[in-house]
C-alpha positions as a LaTeX table, in Angstrom:
\begin{tabular}{lrrr}
\hline
Residue & $x$ (\AA) & $y$ (\AA) & $z$ (\AA) \\
\hline
Met1 & 0.00 & 0.00 & 0.00 \\
Leu2 & 2.80 & 2.45 & 0.82 \\
Gly3 & 4.72 & 1.86 & $-2.40$ \\
Leu4 & 8.10 & 1.95 & $-0.68$ \\
Lys5 & 10.87 & 0.52 & $-2.85$ \\
Leu6 & 12.92 & $-0.96$ & $-0.01$ \\
Leu7 & 11.50 & $-2.35$ & 3.20 \\
Thr8 & 13.32 & $-2.16$ & 6.51 \\
Asp9 & 15.22 & $-5.27$ & 7.57 \\
Pro10 & 13.35 & $-6.59$ & 10.64 \\
Arg11 & 16.69 & $-6.83$ & 12.44 \\
Trp12 & 16.64 & $-3.03$ & 12.68 \\
Ala13 & 14.13 & $-3.52$ & 15.53 \\
Asn14 & 16.87 & $-5.29$ & 17.50 \\
Ile15 & 19.11 & $-2.23$ & 17.13 \\
Ala16 & 16.27 & 0.02 & 18.26 \\
Glu17 & 15.32 & $-2.21$ & 21.19 \\
Ser18 & 18.91 & $-2.42$ & 22.40 \\
Asn19 & 18.74 & 1.29 & 23.28 \\
Leu20 & 15.12 & 2.19 & 23.98 \\
Glu21 & 16.01 & 5.52 & 25.57 \\
Glu22 & 17.64 & 6.66 & 22.32 \\
Ile23 & 14.87 & 5.44 & 19.99 \\
Leu24 & 12.20 & 6.97 & 22.23 \\
Thr25 & 13.98 & 10.31 & 22.40 \\
Asp26 & 14.49 & 10.33 & 18.64 \\
His27 & 10.85 & 9.35 & 18.14 \\
Ala28 & 9.61 & 12.13 & 20.43 \\
Trp29 & 11.45 & 14.75 & 18.41 \\
Cys30 & 10.16 & 13.26 & 15.14 \\
Glu31 & 6.62 & 13.83 & 16.44 \\
Gln32 & 7.44 & 17.43 & 17.38 \\
Lys33 & 8.84 & 18.06 & 13.90 \\
Ala34 & 5.73 & 16.53 & 12.32 \\
Ala35 & 3.56 & 18.93 & 14.33 \\
Ser36 & 5.77 & 21.85 & 13.24 \\
Asn37 & 5.51 & 20.75 & 9.60 \\
Ala38 & 1.71 & 20.76 & 9.79 \\
Ile39 & 1.81 & 24.28 & 11.24 \\
Phe40 & 4.23 & 25.37 & 8.49 \\
Leu41 & 1.81 & 24.05 & 5.89 \\
Ile42 & $-1.09$ & 25.94 & 7.50 \\
Thr43 & 0.90 & 29.18 & 7.60 \\
Asn44 & 1.84 & 28.98 & 3.94 \\
Asn45 & $-1.45$ & 27.69 & 2.52 \\
Ser46 & $-4.14$ & 29.32 & 4.64 \\
Glu47 & $-6.40$ & 29.99 & 1.65 \\
His48 & $-7.52$ & 26.34 & 1.69 \\
Leu49 & $-9.93$ & 26.16 & 4.64 \\
Glu50 & $-10.52$ & 22.38 & 4.47 \\
Phe51 & $-6.75$ & 21.89 & 4.39 \\
Val52 & $-6.19$ & 24.24 & 7.34 \\
Gln53 & $-8.76$ & 22.33 & 9.39 \\
Lys54 & $-7.17$ & 18.95 & 8.65 \\
Met55 & $-3.61$ & 20.18 & 9.22 \\
Ser56 & $-4.74$ & 21.67 & 12.55 \\
Glu57 & $-6.02$ & 18.23 & 13.56 \\
Ile58 & $-2.75$ & 16.60 & 12.47 \\
Ala59 & $-0.66$ & 19.20 & 14.35 \\
Val60 & $-2.63$ & 18.51 & 17.54 \\
Glu61 & $-2.39$ & 14.74 & 17.05 \\
Glu62 & 1.36 & 14.89 & 16.44 \\
Ile63 & 1.99 & 16.98 & 19.55 \\
Gln64 & $-0.17$ & 14.51 & 21.51 \\
His65 & 2.10 & 11.75 & 20.16 \\
Phe66 & 5.10 & 13.76 & 21.36 \\
Lys67 & 3.56 & 13.89 & 24.84 \\
Met68 & 2.74 & 10.17 & 24.77 \\
Val69 & 6.36 & 9.32 & 23.94 \\
Ala70 & 7.63 & 11.79 & 26.56 \\
Asp71 & 5.33 & 10.15 & 29.12 \\
Ile72 & 6.75 & 6.69 & 28.28 \\
Ile73 & 10.26 & 8.10 & 28.65 \\
Glu74 & 9.39 & 9.49 & 32.10 \\
Gln75 & 7.56 & 6.32 & 33.23 \\
Arg76 & 10.58 & 4.21 & 32.37 \\
Gly77 & 12.99 & 6.49 & 34.19 \\
Tyr78 & 14.70 & 7.65 & 31.02 \\
Thr79 & 15.64 & 11.21 & 30.12 \\
Leu80 & 14.23 & 13.05 & 27.13 \\
Gly81 & 17.44 & 14.03 & 25.42 \\
Arg82 & 18.00 & 17.03 & 23.23 \\
Glu83 & 16.48 & 17.29 & 19.78 \\
Arg84 & 18.23 & 15.09 & 17.23 \\
Lys85 & 19.10 & 16.08 & 13.70 \\
Asp86 & 17.38 & 13.80 & 11.23 \\
Asp87 & 19.75 & 13.34 & 8.30 \\
Tyr88 & 17.18 & 11.24 & 6.42 \\
Val89 & 14.60 & 14.04 & 6.59 \\
Asn90 & 17.23 & 16.64 & 5.67 \\
Gln91 & 18.14 & 14.61 & 2.57 \\
Leu92 & 14.46 & 14.37 & 1.61 \\
Met93 & 14.13 & 18.14 & 2.06 \\
Lys94 & 16.91 & 18.67 & $-0.47$ \\
Phe95 & 14.84 & 16.71 & $-2.99$ \\
Cys96 & 11.92 & 19.14 & $-2.63$ \\
Lys97 & 11.45 & 21.42 & $-5.61$ \\
Lys98 & 12.09 & 24.99 & $-4.60$ \\
Asp99 & 11.90 & 26.61 & $-8.01$ \\
Gly100 & 8.80 & 26.85 & $-10.12$ \\
Ser101 & 5.36 & 27.95 & $-9.09$ \\
Arg102 & 3.94 & 28.34 & $-5.62$ \\
Asn103 & 1.71 & 25.35 & $-6.39$ \\
Thr104 & 4.72 & 23.21 & $-7.32$ \\
Ser105 & 6.38 & 24.01 & $-3.98$ \\
Phe106 & 3.15 & 23.32 & $-2.09$ \\
Ile107 & 2.61 & 19.96 & $-3.77$ \\
Asp108 & 6.23 & 18.90 & $-3.22$ \\
Arg109 & 6.00 & 19.82 & 0.47 \\
Leu110 & 2.90 & 17.63 & 0.72 \\
Leu111 & 4.73 & 14.76 & $-1.01$ \\
Phe112 & 7.71 & 15.29 & 1.31 \\
Ala113 & 5.36 & 14.94 & 4.29 \\
Ala114 & 3.67 & 11.89 & 2.77 \\
Met115 & 7.06 & 10.25 & 2.24 \\
Ile116 & 8.11 & 10.76 & 5.87 \\
Glu117 & 4.78 & 9.44 & 7.12 \\
Ala118 & 5.03 & 6.39 & 4.83 \\
Arg119 & 8.51 & 5.49 & 6.09 \\
Ser120 & 7.53 & 6.17 & 9.71 \\
Cys121 & 4.49 & 3.93 & 9.28 \\
Glu122 & 6.67 & 1.18 & 7.87 \\
Arg123 & 9.25 & 1.54 & 10.67 \\
Phe124 & 6.54 & 1.48 & 13.34 \\
Arg125 & 5.19 & $-1.71$ & 11.77 \\
Val126 & 8.64 & $-3.28$ & 12.00 \\
Leu127 & 8.88 & $-2.28$ & 15.66 \\
Ser128 & 5.36 & $-3.50$ & 16.48 \\
Lys129 & 6.06 & $-6.93$ & 14.99 \\
Asn130 & 9.66 & $-7.46$ & 16.10 \\
Ile131 & 10.34 & $-6.02$ & 19.54 \\
Glu132 & 9.90 & $-8.15$ & 22.63 \\
Asp133 & 8.53 & $-5.31$ & 24.78 \\
Lys134 & 4.76 & $-5.99$ & 24.51 \\
Glu135 & 3.71 & $-2.56$ & 25.75 \\
Leu136 & 5.85 & $-0.79$ & 23.15 \\
Ala137 & 4.83 & $-3.27$ & 20.44 \\
Lys138 & 1.17 & $-2.29$ & 20.96 \\
Phe139 & 2.07 & 1.39 & 21.18 \\
Tyr140 & 3.90 & 1.24 & 17.85 \\
His141 & 1.08 & $-0.72$ & 16.24 \\
Asp142 & $-1.38$ & 2.03 & 17.20 \\
Leu143 & 0.96 & 4.73 & 15.90 \\
Met144 & 1.47 & 2.79 & 12.65 \\
Val145 & $-2.25$ & 3.15 & 11.96 \\
Ser146 & $-2.09$ & 6.89 & 12.65 \\
Glu147 & 0.93 & 7.38 & 10.37 \\
Ala148 & $-0.84$ & 5.51 & 7.56 \\
Thr149 & $-3.78$ & 7.91 & 7.87 \\
His150 & $-1.46$ & 10.92 & 7.73 \\
Tyr151 & 0.31 & 9.47 & 4.69 \\
Thr152 & $-2.96$ & 9.10 & 2.76 \\
Thr153 & $-4.09$ & 12.57 & 3.90 \\
Phe154 & $-0.98$ & 14.31 & 2.57 \\
Leu155 & $-1.05$ & 12.35 & $-0.68$ \\
Gly156 & $-4.78$ & 13.04 & $-1.09$ \\
Phe157 & $-4.31$ & 16.78 & $-0.62$ \\
Ala158 & $-1.45$ & 16.77 & $-3.16$ \\
Arg159 & $-3.81$ & 15.21 & $-5.69$ \\
Gln160 & $-6.61$ & 17.60 & $-4.77$ \\
Tyr161 & $-4.64$ & 20.84 & $-4.93$ \\
Ala162 & $-2.24$ & 20.17 & $-7.81$ \\
Thr163 & $-2.74$ & 22.60 & $-10.68$ \\
Asp164 & 0.55 & 22.38 & $-12.55$ \\
Val165 & 2.08 & 19.15 & $-11.22$ \\
Asp166 & 1.57 & 15.59 & $-12.42$ \\
Val167 & 1.26 & 14.21 & $-8.89$ \\
Glu168 & 1.49 & 10.54 & $-9.86$ \\
Lys169 & 4.68 & 11.16 & $-11.85$ \\
Arg170 & 6.23 & 13.26 & $-9.09$ \\
Trp171 & 5.22 & 10.74 & $-6.40$ \\
Ala172 & 6.94 & 7.99 & $-8.42$ \\
Glu173 & 10.07 & 10.18 & $-8.44$ \\
Trp174 & 9.82 & 10.58 & $-4.67$ \\
Leu175 & 9.51 & 6.82 & $-4.21$ \\
Glu176 & 12.54 & 6.18 & $-6.41$ \\
Phe177 & 14.62 & 8.81 & $-4.62$ \\
Glu178 & 13.65 & 7.53 & $-1.19$ \\
Gly179 & 14.34 & 3.94 & $-2.23$ \\
Glu180 & 17.91 & 4.89 & $-3.06$ \\
Leu181 & 18.30 & 7.10 & 0.00 \\
Ile182 & 17.04 & 4.55 & 2.54 \\
Gln183 & 19.77 & 2.10 & 1.54 \\
Ser184 & 22.16 & 4.22 & 3.64 \\
Tyr185 & 19.97 & 3.93 & 6.73 \\
Gly186 & 18.68 & 1.20 & 9.02 \\
Lys187 & 21.83 & 0.78 & 11.06 \\
Ser188 & 21.12 & 3.05 & 14.04 \\
Gly189 & 18.59 & 3.31 & 16.80 \\
Ala190 & 16.73 & 6.22 & 15.26 \\
Val191 & 13.27 & 6.18 & 13.69 \\
His192 & 14.72 & 6.98 & 10.27 \\
Gly193 & 18.31 & 5.96 & 11.07 \\
\hline
\end{tabular}
């Protein structure tokens, strides 16, 4: 359903589970960045009222996810570390089209968000099926469902609002780029690492 070109090796879950404090901290900051991205999209595309409403819901949901992860960190006696740089996301950002029309930039930002949600969904699935910690396995299963909904929402809005972009063609380019990019990741205890 996600169309990803390369799936995560299930052994990545072992890397993540070997340092839960690190994966949870990284995950918390991923949720904060997802909330910030939704707010960015609202700020730059406020003329689309339906879109603003849905992005507001996503921003709230993502910040609630941040709090849920922070709560797990506290309950387990871990420390929420400082924000982590996400090289994977930074590389995806470089692939975003910045020239062209305002609509082209808008659509590419939506596809960028859809791509991150798709990979996060896939990674959460790997965690939910492969970690021994039953509480976290259920937690990641529930978040996987949420990420899948966000993925389809961003992709749906790209299709709805595109005026000068062939969304299917551009999405195929995103999938190809991400398929090459992800080959360099999957070796660290980070959501996209």
